[in-house]
C-alpha positions in Angstrom: 0.0 0.0 0.0 1.3 3.5 -0.9 1.9 5.8 2.0 -1.1 8.2 2.7 -3.3 6.2 0.2 -6.7 5.2 1.5 -7.2 1.6 2.3 -10.5 -0.2 2.8 -11.2 -3.6 4.3 -14.2 -5.5 2.8 -15.4 -8.1 5.3 -17.3 -11.1 4.0 -19.3 -13.0 6.7 -17.8 -16.5 7.3 -20.2 -19.3 6.4 -20.2 -22.5 4.4 -19.7 -22.0 0.6 -19.5 -18.2 1.2 -17.4 -17.7 -1.9 -19.7 -19.6 -4.2 -22.8 -17.5 -3.6 -24.0 -15.0 -6.2 -24.3 -12.1 -3.7 -20.7 -12.6 -2.3 -19.2 -12.8 -5.8 -21.0 -9.8 -7.1 -20.2 -7.7 -4.1 -16.4 -8.6 -4.3 -16.4 -7.9 -8.1 -18.1 -4.6 -7.9 -16.4 -3.3 -4.7 -13.0 -4.2 -6.3 -14.0 -2.4 -9.5 -15.0 0.7 -7.6 -11.9 0.6 -5.4 -9.7 0.7 -8.5 -11.8 3.5 -10.0 -11.5 5.4 -6.7 -7.8 4.7 -6.4 -8.0 3.1 -3.0 -6.4 -0.1 -1.8 -8.7 -3.0 -1.0 -8.2 -5.8 1.5 -10.8 -8.7 1.4 -11.2 -10.6 4.7 -13.6 -13.0 6.3 -12.8 -11.9 9.9 -12.0 -8.3 10.7 -9.0 -7.7 12.8 -7.8 -4.3 14.1 -5.2 -3.0 11.6 -4.3 0.0 9.6 -7.3 0.2 7.3 -8.7 3.7 6.7 -12.2 2.2 6.9 -14.2 -1.0 6.9 -17.0 -2.1 4.5 -19.1 -4.9 5.9 -20.8 -7.0 3.2 -23.7 -7.8 5.6 -24.6 -7.3 9.2 -25.2 -11.0 9.9 -22.0 -12.6 11.0 -20.3 -9.3 11.4 -21.8 -8.2 14.6 -18.5 -8.4 16.6 -16.5 -6.6 13.9 -19.0 -3.8 13.8 -18.8 -3.4 17.6 -15.0 -3.3 17.3 -15.1 -0.6 14.6 -17.4 1.5 16.8 -15.1 1.1 19.8 -12.1 2.1 17.7 -14.1 5.0 16.1 -13.0 3.6 12.7 -15.1 4.7 9.7 -17.4 1.8 8.6 -20.5 1.1 6.5 -22.8 -1.9 6.3 -24.1 -3.2 3.0 -27.3 -5.1 2.5 -28.8 -3.5 5.6 -31.0 -0.5 6.2 -32.3 0.6 9.6 -33.5 4.2 9.8 -33.6 4.3 13.6 -30.0 3.0 14.2 -26.8 5.0 14.4 -25.1 2.7 11.8 -23.9 3.9 8.4 -25.8 1.5 6.1 -27.0 0.9 2.5 -29.8 -1.5 1.7 -32.6 -2.2 -0.7 -36.3 -2.0 -0.1 -37.0 -5.7 0.3 -40.6 -5.2 1.4 -41.5 -3.1 -1.5 -39.9 -5.5 -4.0 -41.5 -8.5 -2.5 -44.9 -6.8 -2.5 -44.5 -6.2 -6.2 -43.6 -9.9 -6.8 -46.6 -11.2 -4.9 -48.9 -8.6 -6.4 -47.9 -9.8 -9.8 -49.0 -13.4 -8.9 -52.3 -12.0 -7.5 -53.0 -10.0 -10.7 -52.3 -13.3 -12.6 -55.3 -14.7 -10.8 -53.7 -16.8 -8.1 -55.5 -17.0 -4.8 -53.8 -19.9 -3.0 -50.4 -18.3 -2.6 -47.5 -19.7 -0.5 -44.1 -18.3 0.4 -40.8 -20.0 1.2 -39.0 -17.6 3.4 -35.3 -16.9 3.8 -33.7 -16.9 7.3 -35.9 -14.8 9.5 -32.9 -13.9 11.6 -31.9 -11.8 8.5 -33.4 -8.4 7.8 -34.0 -9.5 4.2 -35.9 -12.6 5.3 -38.2 -10.6 7.6 -38.8 -7.8 5.1 -39.6 -10.2 2.2 -42.1 -12.0 4.3 -43.6 -8.7 5.3 -44.0 -7.8 1.6 -45.8 -11.1 1.0 -48.2 -10.5 3.9 -48.8 -6.9 2.9 -49.8 -7.9 -0.7 -52.3 -10.5 0.6 -53.8 -7.9 3.1 -54.2 -5.3 0.4 -56.0 -7.8 -1.8 -58.1 -8.9 1.2 -56.9 -12.5 1.1 -56.8 -14.3 4.4 -53.3 -15.3 5.5 -53.0 -19.1 5.9 -50.0 -19.8 8.1 -49.7 -23.3 6.5 -48.6 -21.5 3.3 -45.6 -20.0 5.0 -42.7 -22.3 5.2 -39.2 -21.4 6.3 -36.0 -21.9 4.4 -32.3 -20.8 4.9 -31.5 -19.5 1.4 -30.1 -22.8 0.2 -31.4 -24.9 -2.6 -31.9 -27.9 -0.3 -34.1 -25.9 2.1 -36.2 -24.8 -0.8 -36.7 -28.4 -1.9 -37.7 -29.4 1.7 -40.1 -26.5 2.0 -41.7 -27.4 -1.3 -42.3 -31.0 -0.1 -44.2 -29.6 2.9 -46.3 -27.4 0.7 -47.2 -30.2 -1.7 -48.2 -32.4 1.3 -51.1 -30.0 2.1 -54.6 -31.0 1.3 -54.9 -28.0 -1.0 -51.4 -27.2 -2.3 -50.7 -23.6 -3.5 -51.1 -22.7 -7.1 -48.2 -20.2 -6.8 -45.2 -19.7 -4.6 -43.2 -16.6 -3.9 -39.7 -17.8 -2.9 -37.5 -15.3 -1.0 -34.3 -16.4 -2.8 -33.6 -17.9 -6.3 -31.5 -20.8 -4.9 -34.5 -21.9 -2.9 -36.8 -21.4 -5.8 -34.8 -23.6 -8.0 -34.8 -26.4 -5.4 -38.6 -26.0 -5.0 -39.2 -26.1 -8.7 -37.2 -29.3 -9.0 -39.4 -30.9 -6.4 -42.6 -29.8 -8.1 -41.4 -31.2 -11.4 -40.5 -34.6 -9.8 -44.0 -34.6 -8.3 -45.4 -34.5 -11.9 -46.4 -30.8 -11.8 -46.0 -28.6 -14.8 -44.4 -25.2 -14.4 -46.3 -22.9 -14.9 -49.3 -24.9 -16.0 -49.9 -26.5 -12.6 -47.9 -24.2 -10.3 -46.2 -20.8 -10.7 -43.1 -19.5 -9.1 -41.5 -16.1 -8.5 -38.0 -15.8 -6.9 -35.8 -13.1 -5.7 -32.1 -12.1 -6.6 -32.0 -12.9 -10.4 -29.0 -15.2 -10.1 -27.5 -16.4 -13.4 -29.1 -19.9 -13.0 -32.6 -18.3 -12.9 -32.3 -17.5 -16.6 -31.4 -21.1 -17.6 -33.7 -22.5 -20.3 -34.9 -25.3 -18.0 -35.6 -22.9 -15.2 -36.8 -19.5 -16.7 -37.7 -18.1 -13.3 -39.6 -14.9 -12.9 -37.7 -13.0 -10.2 -36.7 -9.8 -8.6 -33.4 -8.3 -9.6 -31.4 -6.5 -7.0 -29.2 -3.5 -7.8 -26.0 -5.2 -6.5 -23.6 -3.2 -8.6 -25.1 0.0 -7.3 -25.1 -1.3 -3.8 -21.4 -2.1 -3.9 -20.4 1.1 -5.8 -22.4 3.3 -3.4 -20.7 1.4 -0.5 -17.2 2.5 -1.6 -18.3 6.0 -2.5 -20.0 6.7 0.8 -17.3 5.0 2.9 -14.7 7.2 1.3 -16.8 10.3 2.2 -17.2 9.0 5.7 -13.4 8.5 6.0 -12.9 12.1 4.8 -15.6 13.3 7.2 -17.6 14.9 4.5 -21.2 13.7 5.1 -23.3 14.1 8.2 -23.5 10.8 10.0 -25.1 8.3 10.2 -25.2 7.8 6.4 -28.3 5.9 5.3 -29.2 5.0 1.8 -32.2 3.0 0.7 -32.0 1.7 -2.9 -35.5 1.3 -4.4 -34.5 0.4 -8.0 -35.3 -3.3 -7.8 -36.9 -4.8 -10.9 -39.3 -7.6 -11.6 -37.9 -9.8 -14.4 -40.7 -11.7 -16.1 -39.9 -15.1 -17.5 -41.9 -18.3 -18.0 -42.6 -19.5 -14.5 -45.9 -17.7 -14.0 -49.2 -18.5 -15.7 -52.4 -16.5 -15.6 -55.3 -18.4 -14.3 
């Protein structure tokens, strides 16, 4: 690192297969690109240790709680990605998960589906809670009673989506459409539906969230919500540099609302 040059640590939460997830790879790619464009040094770590970085960019709040506390104690400039809490004192940038999920479920409702289910992400994660809230809000606005049997938990993995779908198909009246809080889970759920002899979308429809590359495979063709991950990462670097230079009033809070519904072939009008 050149003397007097800004250096930023990007902290990736440590979990199994962390470097094979679409979110992690996109964040690393876009943060690296923006760091080069901004002429700052970048250090990528899975556990943050106190060192000479000018500031710290946390890729998520989950798994980074201890590191965030350390940064606060050391009064080191920091910013959290994939997180937005208007009432906290944290510098953070996130997306409007509830609004995006509402749009996805509303699309299914307008297609004529009444028996809607959801496979949630981890409800310990803000994204999991907010995407479930969007599902519930869409049903409430359309005056459809919430059936808790149609809410099944997942953990973002393909395997959890498959397990959740098996539970939904075991119901006396299975859903005609499923909003899945993550594409990996949606792909697992769709595979189970196909093995059960159901046609997609003729017998059951699916909408996912994330728009991972696999969602656009010909055998999947999943309607999904696209997140503005490049903008999330780029804004993260831009605002962290400003925080380091003590330019903006803190805490810095940015809510990105430019998610997009990508319509493919996994939804049928009834």
